[in-house]
N, C-alpha and C positions, 0 to 999 in steps of 0.2 A: 156283595149285595147289587144285584142290578137295578140300574137306574131306566125306566121307559119315558118316553114321550112321544106325540104326533106330532109334525109339523100340519102347519095350515092346509097344504096338499092331500094330506094324507097319508104322505110316506113314513113308516113307524123306527124310529131309533131307539136301540136298545144300547145300555155301554155301562159296561165295569170299571170303575178306575182302581185301580193295583199301586199306590203308591210306590211300592218299593220297588216294581221291575223298572228297568232303563229304556225299555221301549213303549211303542205303542204302535196296535195295531187295528186298521182300518176297511172295513169289509164293504162293498156293497152287492147286497144279496138279491137277486132277480132268478122270479120265478118262473124261469123259462130253462127247458132242458127237452129230451128225446121224449119224454115220457108225456110231455104236450104236444108235440108235435104231430101232423096229419101223412100218413104215408108221404104225401107229395111235401113235406118239408122236414121230412127227415135230413137234418144234419144241420138245418139253419140255427138252430142255437148256439151251434160250435165254431158257425162261418161267423155271424154277428159279433162271437165273441173275440174272434182274431181281427174283425176290421174296426173294432175300436179301437185296436191299438197302430192305428194308421193316423191318416191327419185330421186335425180337427178345424173349427173355426179361428182357433187361437194358436194354433202349433204344426207346424209341419214334424212328419214322418221322423226325423232328424231330431227335431226339437224334443220332440216324445223320449225317445232313445236317452239322449242327451241329460234330461232334466231328470229321468229314471236314474241314471249311474251317478247324477249329482246329489239326490236325495240320499243316496246310500240306501243299505236294508236290501230288502224284496219288494218287488212289487211287480203281479202278475194277477193271472186269472186261469180260472179254468173251467169248465162245463161237466155239469153230471146228467145223469136224469132226470132229477129234477130242479135244477138248481143252477146259473151262473153267477158267479163268483170272482170281480175284479178287488183286489185288497193291496195293502200296502202295510209292511213291520219297516218301522224307523224310530231314531231314538226322538226321546219324546220333545223335541224342541222342533222338530220337521212336520208335526202332525197337520199342519195349516197347509204345509205347500202338499201334502200327500192330498189331503182332501181337497184340494185346488185341481191336482192331476188327476184324479181318480172322475171327480164329477166335471171335467173336462172332457174326459175319455165316452162318460156315460150320455153327456147332453151335446156333444159340439160335435163328435163325430162326424166328417163330411162323406164316407161310404162313395170314394168318386172310381168312377168305371175302371178308369187303368189301374186303381189299386185294386178292386176287385178282380180283376181277371188275374194280377200277381198273385191274389191269396189264395183266388180257387187252385191255381197248380199247387202253391205249397200245401196244401188240403190234400190234394190228389196224394201228392207221396207224401202226405201223413197215412193214410189211407192205403198204400202201397207196401208202406214199413210196417202198417200190424199185418197186414196180410204175408208179410216176410216173418213175422212173430209168431211163433206157434201158440205160446200161453195167450197173445190176445185174442188169436183166432178161434181157439178153442172157449173162451169165455163168448165170446159172441154167438157160434153156436150153442152154447148151450143156452142162452138168452133166447135165441129164438125154439129151441124145441120146446125150452120148458113155457112160454109165452104164447106164442102161437100168434096168432094175429091181432096182439094189444102190442100198446107203442111201446112197452118196455123189450119187446124184443127187436126193436131196431137199435143198431149201431148209435155211439152219440154222433160217432164223426160222420153219418151218411156211407151211402156206397159210391162207386166210381161211378157209376152211371148217374145218377141222383144231382151230385157237386156236377160233374160235365156239364149238367144243362141248366140246370139252375139260372134263372137272370135275374140280375140286380137288384131291379122292383120285389120279387117274391123275397129277398134280404129285409128291402125298406119296410115291405107291409108286414113280414113277420116283425118286426123289432118294434113297429108302430106297435102290433097290436099286444104285446107281451110284458114291452120296456114302458111301465107306467109307476107312476109312484106309489099307487095303492098296493102295487104287487112286488116293492122293494122294501128292503130291509137294510139299514144304515148298524152295522155292529160295530164298535170300538170297546178296545179292553188295553190294559197299562196304563203308565203314567200320563194322566189328563188330569185338564179341569173342566169339572162337568157344565161349567157358567159358558165358558169359551167355548167346549161343545155345541151346546143349544145355537148360540150365534153364527160358528162356523155352519152348520147343519143349515140353519135357516138362509145364511146367507149364498151358498153355496149348490143348495135342494130345492129351497123352499120357493122359488118362482116356478120350478118346473111342473106343466101341466100337458098329461096325456090323452086319450081316447083309446080305448081296447077292452078285449075281454077275454081271459085266459079262462077254456074251461078246463072243469074239474075233472080228471082222469077218469074214465070206466074202472070198474072194479074188476079185478084178474080172474078168469075163469077157473074152476079145478083143474088142476094139471093132470095130464091123461101121459101114461107112459111113451115116452115117444127118444130117439134116438138121432142125433145127425152127425156123421161123421165128413170129414173132408182128408183124402190122402196125400201126403204130404214124401217125398223123397229125403225125410230127415231123420238125423242117429234117432231120436228117440219120439216116441209115444206118447202124448199128452191127454190125460182122459179127465173129465167131469162128472159128476153127479150133481142134480140139484132139486132137492128136497123141501118142499112147503114151508114156510118159516112164521115170522110174524110181524104185522106190521110196524111201526117206529112207533104209535100210542098205545100199542098193546099191554101191558101188563105184565106177558109173559116174555118181555124182550129182555128183562135182567137175567129169568132162570134159563131163557137159550143163551146167553150170552157163557154164563159158567158152564154150560153143559157143551158149549163148543169149545173152552177152554181146557176142558178135559178129556173131550173127543180128540179134536185135531188143533187145538191153537195154540202150541207150542212142542218145545222140546220136551216136555215129559208127557204129552197127550198119547195116549193109546195109538193113534193110526202112526204118527214121528217112532216111538218105541217100538211097535211092532214092525213096522215095512221097512222103516230104513233101520235101526239099532241090530234090531234082531234077524232079519231077514237079508238087508244089505241089498233092497231092489228097487230105493228109487233114493237118490237125493231130495228132491223137494217131494213133500207129502203134508196136506195141511188142509183145513176146513175153515170154514168163515161164513158171518150171517151178514146178509143184506138186509137193509129193510127199506120199506117204501111206504107212500099215503096210507094206503089200504090193502098191502101186502108183504109178505117177504119171501126171503130163501134162505136155503140154509145149502152151500156150494161144499162140495169136498172134491178137492185138485190131488193128481199125483202127476209124477213124469218119469216113466222108466225104456228099457229098453226096448225093443219090438218082439226080443224073446220072453223078457218076464212080465210083458203086457197083459194076458190073461191071467198069470199068475197075482200079479199086484189086483187087479178088476177081482179076481175071486176073496183075496182075502179084504176088500174094503167092504164089499157085502157081509164076510164073515163078522167084520169088526162092528157092524150096523145090526149083526142078529144077536152077538155077544152085548150090546149095550141095550137092545130090547129085551130080551130074555132076562139079563144077567143085574140089570139094572147100576147103580154105579156104589163104590164104595167109602163109607165114611170119610176115609183118609182124602181118595181122591179129590171127594166132593169140596172139603175142606181147604184143598188146596188150591184148586181154580177160582173157590169164590175169594181166596185170599189175593190170588193173582189178579184176579178181575179188579177186585178194588183199588190196588197199589197201581196196577197199570194205568189204570183210570186217573186216579187221584195225580199222578207222576207227569200224564200225559197235561195235566193243566199247570205246569209250571213253565210256561211263555206265553207272550201276551197273545201270540198267532194262534195258537189252542185255543183257549178262553173265547178269542173273537169270535173262530169258525164255531165252536160250540152252540154259544148265544145266540150268532147270528143266522145258521140252517134251521136252530129249532125254533126261533121267532118265526122267521119264514115260511114253514114247514107244517110247525103245529099250532103257531102263535101264541107261543108263550117260551121266554129264556128259561133255560135249562139252570137248576141251581145245584151246585155240585156236591153242598153238604145232602140235597134230596135224594141225590143220586146214591152218593155214596147209603146213605139208608134203604134204600130200594135194594141195593147190592145187599147188604148185610141181613136185610128182613127174607132175603131167598133159600128156601127149606131143600132139603133132599129130596124131600117129596115132590116139590115143585119142580127139581130138574127132571124128573122120573115120567111126571106128567109129560111135559115137553117132549121126551124121547118117544113116548109111545104116540102121540100127536103129531109129530113130524117124518118116524119112520116109516110107520103103519100104512102112509096112504102112499097114491102115486109119484111116482118120482120121473127126471128127466136126463137125460144125459148127452155128451159129445164126444169126440176121439179127434184128433188130428195125428198123422203121422203114416209110416208105413204099413202095412197090412191089417191097418183098423178096419177094414169089411169082415174080418175073421172074429174080431173081437166080439165077446159076449157080455153086456154092460148092464144089460136092464134082465 
């Protein structure tokens, strides 16, 4: 059962006490990500995340690293399309030290010029690494193909050109605009005392005041059939298809998840069994849904040799057609639904996963997800729900991308 309260400055706190867990996870969730960036700001959410691990008013860069190791467990951060999260997973007795460190990073980062320039180089190397990783590159191309001019089309890391020319002041201005108490959620899950958390939250975060305004992302226009490719002299062809999915608060989220499980979500799925096991044409083939504030996608991926790329592409479309025309069997529906339920429940067996679940949900939907409610919604999914989602998904325009040799000859649309 989650407890929720709001600090005097408007910062929301969501907490789940789980006494039998030996650990506690603390997360600071900020409404800053590539979805909230303008074209000129692309990559700044991720850049700010890097800079907050440099020196603060209270700690040098080395002292931050030493204290992170001294706490043990995990202290890290990540940037996504819709949020940035700074988190720590520690044993229960170190909760206050984790809160002290995370709040210091959040509120007191110096963002000095010398560190800014060094981190610019680090991020440029990270972007170059992505360019050399075809699985990452094909997803970036797919986002651009599917979302067009919308902010969701832009890479989280930004581009080489953007990061090479961005100024420190632009970074400071971006942080000021998005890093505010009313745009932040503190999520805590595991073994801790709730009253102690209330006191620590007010002590470390209650005096934080900031000004700014985060714009609500615009709705995504209807996807149009579009293919983007990049020729690379590599051993495999990496290909993706993206179909319209569902938003994160859509009632069809759970039927979509069940459908994905049976279609490409696991080893027993249709795509894996047909393309890998029967045809032996790909080592990796799968599908997955992505959900955002007001839209979503269903992505299909396959990696194969240039010689079998067209055969695999044709088979992907063939499997989609069979799903649309023939629906699903009772057996695969029941198995997919049970798989989804079990994987969700098992995924909650750590304090970090519980913290992530309630933190992300509170930030993006303003409700903390109740695990029992989720299980109930999964169990309520019917075969008819899944077949309706199939029709809604696969009978609409889609986007595609490919990276590798001879991809200009590949027919994916």
